N, C-alpha and C positions, 0 to 999 in steps of 0.2 A: 556819094559819101554821106555819112550821117554824122552830124556834129555830136561831139561827146557831151552827154547830158549831165546836168547838175541836179542836186537835190536827191530825193528818195529814189528815183528810177536809176540814177547812176550808182548809188550805194547798193541797191539790190543786184544790179548786174555785176558789180565788182565782187560782191560776196559770192555770187554764183560762179563767177570765173575762178575765184580762189579755191572754192570748195570742190568743184567737179568739172563743169563743162569746159571752161576756158583752159583749164590745165589738165583735164583728164585725171585718171587715177584717183577718183573720189574715194574717200575713206570709208571704213566700216565694213563689217562682214567678212574679214579675213584675219588670219592669225597674226599678221603684222600691222593690221589696221590701215592698210594702204592699198588694198585692192588685189594684191598678188598673194600667192601662197609662199610662205617663207621656206627657205632651205633648198630652193631650186634656182637654176639660172634665170628663170622668169621672175624671180623674186625682185623686190624693190631694189633699185640701184642705191648703194650706200657710198656716199662720197668719202674718199679718204682725205681727211683734212690735215694738213701738215702742221697746224698750230703756228702759222706765220703771224708776225706782228702786223697791225693795220698799215696800209700803204696807200698814199694818195700822190699821184704824179700827173702834173700838167705839162711835163716834158718827157713823154714816154721813151723808154730805151728802144733803140733799133736792135732787134734781136735776130735779124736775118730771116724772119718768118714770113716775109712777103709784104709786111706793112711798111709804107713810108710814114715817117713820123713828123709831127709839126707841133706848134703850140696853139692853144685856143685863139689867142689874139691874132695870130697870122691867118687864121681861117674864119674870122668873123664872129668869134665868140668872146665874151668878156671873161677873161681868166680869173680876175678877182672874185667875180660872182660864183664861178664854178668852184674855185678853191674854198670859198666860205661854205658853200652848200655841201661839198664832199667832206670837208673837215668836220662838219656837224654830225657826220655819221660815225665818228670815232667814239662810239659808246659800247657798252657791254654787248648789246644785241644788234645794233646798227641799222635800223630795227629789223633784223632778219634778212637784210640785204647783204649779200656776200661779195658781189663783184659788180663793177660798173665800167663799161668801155664806151668811149665816145669817139665817133669818126665823123669828120666833116671834110667835104671835098676830097674824098679818097685818102685822107690823112688821119692817122691815129693821133688824137690830140689830148686825150686824158684817159687815165685808168685808175681805179681804186679797188682795194680788196680789204675785206673785214672778216671778223669771226673766225680767224685762223686760216682762211683761204689765201691762196697766192695766185699769181698770174698763170702758173702752170698746173693748177689744180683742175682736174676734170670736175664738172658740176652736172648733177642730174637735172636735165632741162625739162623733164616730163613732156607735156604735149607740144612743146616746141618741135618735137620729133615729127609731128604731123606735117608741118610746113616743109621739112626736108623731104618727106615722102611725096608730097605734091610735086616738088621739083623733079624727083626721080620719075614720077609719072610723065611729066613733060618731056624728059629725055627719052623715055621709052616710047612715047608717041612719035617723037621725031624719028626714031629708029625704025618705026613701022611695027613695033612689037604689039601695040594695042592702039585702039582709037577711042575717042570720047564716047562714041555711040555703041561700042561693044557691050553686049549684055553679059552678065556674070556666067551663065551657063556655057558661053563660048569658051571660057577659060578655066572652068572648074568641072572636070569630068564627072565627079561624083555628086553633082548638084541635085540630081533627082533623088538621091538617097536622104537628103536633109528633111527635117520635119516641116510641116506647114507650107509645103511648096504649092503655089497656085500661079495663075497667070501674072498677077502683079509682081510676085517675087521673081519670076522668070524674066521680067522685063526691066529689072534694075540694071542700070548702065554704069560705066566707069565715071561718067560725069556726075552721076548721082552720089557716088562715093566721095567725090571731090567737094561737093557742095552740101554734104550731110543731108541729102534728100532721098535716102533709100526707101522711105516708107515703112521700114521695119519698126516694130514696137520697141524702140531703143532710145533711151534718154539717160545719159550719165548723170543728169541733174535730179533724177527721180529714182530713189533707192528701190522702189517697188517695180520699176520698169523691167520687163523680162530681159531686155538687152543691155541693161546697165553693166558697165565693164566689170564691176565687182563680182557679178555672177559669172561672167565669161572667164575670169581669171581663176575661178575655182575648178575649171575643167582642163583636162589635158589637151583636148582638140578645140582650140579657140575658133577655128573657121567653122567647124561643124556646129558648135554651139550658137554662134552669133547668126549664122544663116538658117538656123532652125527656129528662131523666135518668130512668132506670128507677124503678119503684116498689119499695119495700122492705117496707112494712107496709100494713095497711089504714088509710085516713085516720081520724083521731080516736082512735087507739088508743095511740100512742106519740109522745112529744115528743122532737124532735131539732133542735138549734139550726141554723136554716137562713135565712141572710140573703136568699137568692134568693126565698123565699116572700113576704117582706115587700115586696120590689120588685114582685112580681106584684100584691100588694094595693094598693100605691100606683098602679100602672098602671090597675087596675080603677076606683079612685075617680076618677082623671083622666078615663077614658073615659066613665063614667056622668055625671060633672058637666059634661062638655064643656069642661073647662079643664085647663091644665097643673096638676099637683099643687101646685106652689108658689103658683099663682094662687088655687086653691081654699083653700089654707092661709092665704094672706094675707087673703082676704076673711072667712073664717069663724073663724080662730083667732088669727092674728098681729096683725092690725089692732085687734081688740077688746082685746088685751093691750098695745097701744101698743109693739109689738116691730118697730121700723123697720129694725133692722140684722141681717138674717138672710140667709144665702146657702145655696143648695142646689146640688148637683152633678148631672151627667147622664151617661147612657150615650152612646156615640158616635152613637146614633140619636135622642138627645134625650129619652130616658125619664128622668124625675126619679129620683134615687137615694133611694128611700123608706126604705132600711134603714140608711144610714150617711152620715157626712161633713157633716151640717148644721153650719153655723158660726153661732154666736150669742154674745152677751155673757152672762156669768154672772148678772147682775141679771135679764136677760130669761128665762133658763132657770128662775130661781126663781119668776117669775110663772107659768110653766106649771105648776110643781110646786104652787104655792099653790092652783090650781084644785081640787086633790084634797083640800083642807081645807075647801072651801066649796061642795061640791056642784056644781062646775063653773062657779061664778059669780066674776066679777071686778067689784068695785064694784056689785054687784047685777045685773049683766048676765049672763044665762045664755049662756056661751060653749060649753061641752061639756054634753050632756044629763046631768041628775043621775043617771038610772038607769045611764048608762054609767060614771059615776064610781064608783057603788056596785059594779057588776060588776067594774070594774078592780081594786078592792081585794081581790077574792076570789082564792084560789088555785084555778086550774083544772086544773093538771097539775104536773109537776116535771121539771126537767132537771138531771141529775147530782145528784139529791137535793135541790135547792133549789126552793122553790115558784116557780111561774111561771104566767102567764096574761095575756091582753090586752096582750102585749108589754111586760110589767113583771115584775120579779123580786119575790118575796114572802118575807119573813123576819120574825123577831122580834128585838128588841134589849133589852138590860138598861138600865133607867132607874130610878134610885133603888131598886135592889134587886129590881125586878119586871120581868117580861117584857112588852114592849109590841109589838103587831103593827105592821108597817110594810112599805113597798114601796120599790123603787128602780129607776130607769132606769140602765143601765150601758153605758158605751162603752169600747172598747179604749183603753188608756193610763191608766185610772183616772178617766175622766170619769163623774160620777155625779150624779143628783138623788135625794136621800133624802126620803121623806115619812112622817112619823109622825103620823097623824091625832089620836090621843088626846093627844099632847103639843103639838098645834098648831105643829108644827115642820117646816120645809123647810130642807134644807142642799144647796147646790150645790158640788161640787168639780170644778174643771177641772184636767187634768193631761196630761202629755206622755210618760208611760212606755209608749209604744206598743210592743206585742209583747213586753213584759216585765212582771214583777210590779210592782204599784203599791201604795203604802201608803194609798191613799185610804180604803178600807173600815176599816182599822185606825185611822186618824186620826179618822174619824167616831165609831167605837165607843169608842175609848179616850181621846180628847181633847175631843170636843164634847159627847157625851151626859153625861159626868160633871159638866159645868157646869150641868146642869139641877137646880134645887132646888125 
C-alpha cells in the first residue's frame, strides 16, 4: 500500500482524479461537455433531484433495506465530532457533496444528504461503476465463464477485423483489463490520446473503436487509465454469460444485496457502459463496499468469491504513483496516529466508496463536482477518520 501523499504531488493526483482518470468521463469534445453524445441512452446520466431539505442523521432509520442501524458512539466513533463536521456542510453548495453514508462494524451509523438529494435519490457514480464491473468479472471467473489469462480474441469473434491488430494486441488478457495494463494508446487523462473515452463516446460501436486504437506498450507492463478497456471487459462478461451485463449483475450481485434501484446506461448499439454512469442510492453503494469487509458475504450469503475479495485488496500496479488493481485504488490512511491500508472506488465529481478493512469501516460520498476538483477525499481523511476512537 502507498501512503497518501501530501503537498504538490497529492494535489496533482487529486486534480487528475477529479477531471478524468479517477472518475472517468473526462469533459470536453462532446455536445454535453461530458464525454457522451447527448440525446441517446448512452448520454450522461442526469440525476433526478427531488429538492429535499438537507438532512443529517446520526441515528439512521431502519428502512428494512437490509441495513442494521446503530449510533456512532456504540460503534467506536465520536458522535459529537461527526455531527459537527456533517452539520458544517449545511451550506448552499455543501461544497458539491450530495450524500454521505458511514458504516462501522456492519452497522449504518450516520447518513447525510444535501443539495436537494435524499436517501432514496439515485446518484450518478461515474467511474465507481468500474469497481462493480471488477466484481462481476470475479463472479464470472468463479463460474468458469472466463479466466484471468484468457486473451481478448478468445472471446471477441470479430477481433481480426479491428484496426491496428498485431501480436501485442492479440495478447491482451482479462487481467490486463482489470489492471489498466492493456498497452493500448489509451489515457483518459490526456485529451489527445487516441483511446481517450471522449473519442470513444463519439462512435456508435465503442468496442470496435477502443480496440482499433494503436498499441503503445506491451500488455501487462504499464498502467494507463483507460475507461474503454473496462467497457470491453463488461462486453466479454455479457457475451460469455449470454445476458446483458445489467441482467447478469442483477441476478448475481444486485439482487443478493437487495439493491432494487440501479440504472445502467448503454452505447448507441446497446452495449452496457461497464466503466461509468451507474446510478444508485448511497445506502446501496455502501452495501457493495461492505462486501469487502466480510469476504464477499452479505448476511452469510457468498455474493462475490472470497478469493476475489482478497486479490482486490492487493496493489497490483500504480497509476500516477497511486496504488491500483482490480479496478480499485489502493492507499493508506492515518487513523489514531497510525497508517491503515485501505482502498477506494472513485468516480468523477468526487463520488467515492472507501473501505478500511482493519477499521471495519465503509464510507460512501456522492458528489457533483464533475470535471473539477472535489473535497471528498479531504473530507474523508480530515473529518471522518479523526472521529474514530
